[in-house]
Each structure stands twice: as structure tokens, then as C-alpha cells.
C-alpha positions as CSV (number, residue, x, y, z in Angstrom):
1,M,-0.1,0.0,0.1
2,K,2.9,2.4,1.0
3,R,4.9,1.6,-2.3
4,S,1.7,2.3,-4.6
5,L,0.8,5.7,-2.9
6,A,4.7,6.6,-3.3
7,A,4.6,5.7,-6.7
8,F,1.3,7.8,-7.1
9,V,3.0,10.6,-5.6
10,V,6.0,10.5,-7.8
11,V,4.0,9.9,-11.0
12,V,1.6,12.8,-10.1
13,G,4.7,15.0,-9.3
14,C,6.4,14.0,-12.6
15,L,3.3,15.0,-14.4
16,I,2.8,18.5,-12.5
17,A,6.7,19.3,-13.2
18,A,6.3,18.3,-17.0
19,C,3.2,20.7,-17.5
20,P,4.4,23.9,-19.0
21,A,3.7,27.0,-17.1
22,F,2.3,29.4,-19.2
23,A,1.9,33.3,-18.3
24,E,-0.9,35.3,-19.4
25,G,-0.9,36.2,-23.3
26,D,1.6,33.0,-24.1
27,R,0.7,31.5,-27.3
28,V,2.1,28.2,-28.8
29,S,1.0,27.2,-32.5
30,I,2.0,24.1,-34.5
31,A,1.7,24.8,-38.5
32,N,-1.0,27.8,-38.0
33,D,0.8,31.4,-38.3
34,I,0.6,33.7,-35.0
35,T,-0.5,37.3,-35.3
36,V,-0.2,39.9,-32.8
37,D,-3.0,42.7,-33.8
38,E,-2.3,46.1,-33.7
39,G,-3.0,47.6,-30.0
40,S,-2.5,44.1,-28.2
41,T,0.2,42.6,-26.3
42,S,1.4,39.1,-25.9
43,G,3.6,37.2,-23.7
44,D,5.9,34.4,-25.0
45,L,5.1,33.1,-28.8
46,V,6.4,29.4,-30.1
47,C,5.4,28.7,-33.5
48,V,6.8,25.2,-35.1
49,M,6.2,25.2,-38.9
50,C,4.8,28.6,-39.2
51,S,5.1,32.3,-39.3
52,I,4.6,35.1,-36.7
53,K,3.6,38.3,-37.5
54,V,4.0,41.4,-35.0
55,H,1.8,44.3,-35.3
56,G,1.7,44.9,-31.4
57,G,4.0,44.4,-28.4
58,V,5.5,41.1,-27.1
59,H,6.5,41.0,-23.6
60,G,8.5,37.9,-23.7
61,D,10.6,35.8,-26.2
62,I,9.8,34.6,-29.8
63,V,10.9,31.3,-30.9
64,T,10.1,29.6,-34.5
65,L,11.4,26.2,-35.8
66,L,11.0,26.4,-39.9
67,G,9.0,29.7,-39.8
68,S,9.6,33.3,-40.1
69,V,9.3,36.5,-37.7
70,M,7.9,39.8,-39.0
71,V,8.1,42.9,-36.9
72,D,6.3,46.0,-37.7
73,D,7.4,49.5,-37.7
74,G,8.0,50.8,-34.2
75,Q,6.6,47.7,-32.4
76,A,8.9,46.4,-29.5
77,I,10.0,43.0,-28.4
78,S,11.1,42.9,-24.8
79,G,12.6,39.5,-24.8
80,D,14.9,37.3,-27.4
81,I,14.1,36.2,-30.8
82,V,15.3,32.5,-31.9
83,T,14.4,31.3,-35.4
84,V,15.8,28.0,-36.6
85,G,14.9,27.8,-40.7
86,G,13.4,30.7,-41.3
87,N,13.9,34.4,-41.7
88,V,13.6,37.6,-39.1
89,S,12.3,41.0,-40.6
90,L,12.7,43.9,-38.6
91,N,11.0,47.0,-40.1
92,D,11.7,50.6,-39.7
93,G,11.8,51.5,-36.1
94,A,11.2,47.9,-34.6
95,R,13.0,47.4,-31.5
96,V,14.4,44.1,-29.8
97,N,15.3,44.5,-26.4
98,G,17.0,41.2,-26.2
99,D,19.1,39.1,-28.2
100,V,18.7,37.7,-32.0
101,A,19.5,34.5,-33.4
102,V,18.9,33.1,-36.7
103,V,20.1,29.5,-37.8
104,G,19.7,28.7,-41.4
105,G,18.0,31.8,-42.2
106,F,18.6,35.6,-42.8
107,L,18.3,38.8,-40.8
108,N,16.6,41.6,-42.5
109,R,17.1,44.6,-40.7
110,G,15.3,47.9,-41.7
111,S,17.0,51.2,-41.1
112,G,16.3,52.2,-37.6
113,A,15.5,48.9,-36.3
114,T,17.4,48.3,-33.2
115,I,18.6,45.3,-31.3
116,G,19.7,45.6,-27.6
117,G,21.5,42.6,-27.1
118,D,23.6,40.4,-29.6
119,S,22.7,39.3,-33.2
120,N,23.8,36.0,-34.2
121,V,23.3,35.1,-37.8
122,E,23.9,31.6,-39.3
123,S,22.9,31.6,-42.9
124,G,22.6,29.1,-45.1
125,R,20.2,26.2,-45.1
126,G,23.1,23.5,-44.5
127,W,22.8,24.4,-40.7
128,L,19.5,22.5,-40.8
129,L,21.3,19.0,-41.5
130,V,23.3,19.3,-38.4
131,P,20.6,17.7,-35.9
132,F,19.7,15.4,-38.6
133,A,23.5,14.0,-39.2
134,P,23.4,11.3,-37.0
135,L,20.0,9.9,-38.4
136,L,21.6,10.3,-42.2
137,I,24.7,8.5,-41.0
138,L,22.6,5.5,-39.5
139,I,20.4,5.5,-42.8
140,G,23.9,5.2,-44.8
141,V,24.9,2.4,-42.8
142,V,21.6,0.5,-43.3
143,W,21.8,1.2,-46.9
144,L,25.5,-0.1,-47.0
145,I,24.6,-3.4,-45.4
146,V,21.6,-4.1,-47.5
147,W,23.6,-3.4,-50.7
148,L,26.5,-5.8,-49.4
149,V,23.9,-8.7,-48.6
150,R,22.2,-8.3,-51.9
151,R,25.5,-8.1,-54.0
152,R,26.7,-11.3,-52.4
153,R,23.5,-13.2,-52.9
154,F,23.7,-16.3,-54.9
155,N,21.9,-16.7,-58.2
156,Y,20.3,-19.9,-58.5
157,A,20.3,-21.8,-61.9
158,M,17.3,-21.8,-63.6
159,Y,15.6,-25.4,-63.8
160,P,14.7,-26.4,-67.1
161,Q,11.1,-26.8,-67.9
162,G,9.4,-30.4,-67.5
163,R,8.6,-32.4,-70.2
164,R,5.0,-32.4,-71.5
165,F,3.0,-34.8,-72.3
């Protein structure tokens, strides 16, 4: 009885710890673009395989995977911007108080756009292969093994057709 109660408490504790803690206005989206309307504010924004368009204020960080970020004129981002496999466009007068990191894309920075922290751009789509390199190596090894086994397969002689009566 004590063991099952202890296991239950551990499982519930792990589930509570694994639940993400969202603040007011945080938004997460998969394959559906996020737009912060003009005059509104948002917290952290996370977008996978989609883009983020900021026409209002953001009081948090912006993260996109295989998507782009576009910040309108005169809008402010209080946190960082991280984009993997997409571009970041900061129009005239846009302000980012934190850092901007772009991997596998480009940073289009308008005149008058300011970045309070560091900006790090690793352009080129080749950087997107780095996380998949172990998988590509494994696929290559499996392909090599299959090729070697099929190459050494013995070709059996064809038996002649039987006599017909």
C-alpha cells in the first residue's frame, strides 16, 4: 500500500513538473501562423512550421522552428528572438530589447531597427542538417549493409521446364 501511494505521488509530481507554465498571453502554435494584432500585447510566442507577424507588442521571447518572424514599424519585443530555418524581418523603427539568433535563415534589418543585445546569424540551409546528421549516418550504414547483402546473394540456376506429355 505504501509503495503504490509513493509511486502515485511520484507520478503526479512528474506530471505536474512536466506541464508547461504559461503566463498570461503566451501562445504556442503548430502549422498555424500567429499574429499579434495592432494595439494588443502578448507574452512568449512559440511557433513550429509557421510564421509570427507582430503588429503589436510582445512582452516575452519569440521562438520559431521552420518559420519566419516579421516585426512591424515601431513595435517592441521585450525578450529574445530565436529562429531556426526561417528569416527575421525587423522593419523601420522595430526594437528588440534582447538577443536575436537566426540559424538557417537571414536577418532583414530595416533602417532604424534596433537590437538591444547580440545578433547572431548563421545563414544558409546547411545548418539544418546538423541535428539530422546522426540519422543520416544511420540511414547510410543500413543502406550499405543492404547493398552488401544483396550483392553477395547467390543466383540459383534456372531449372529447365519439365517434359510435356
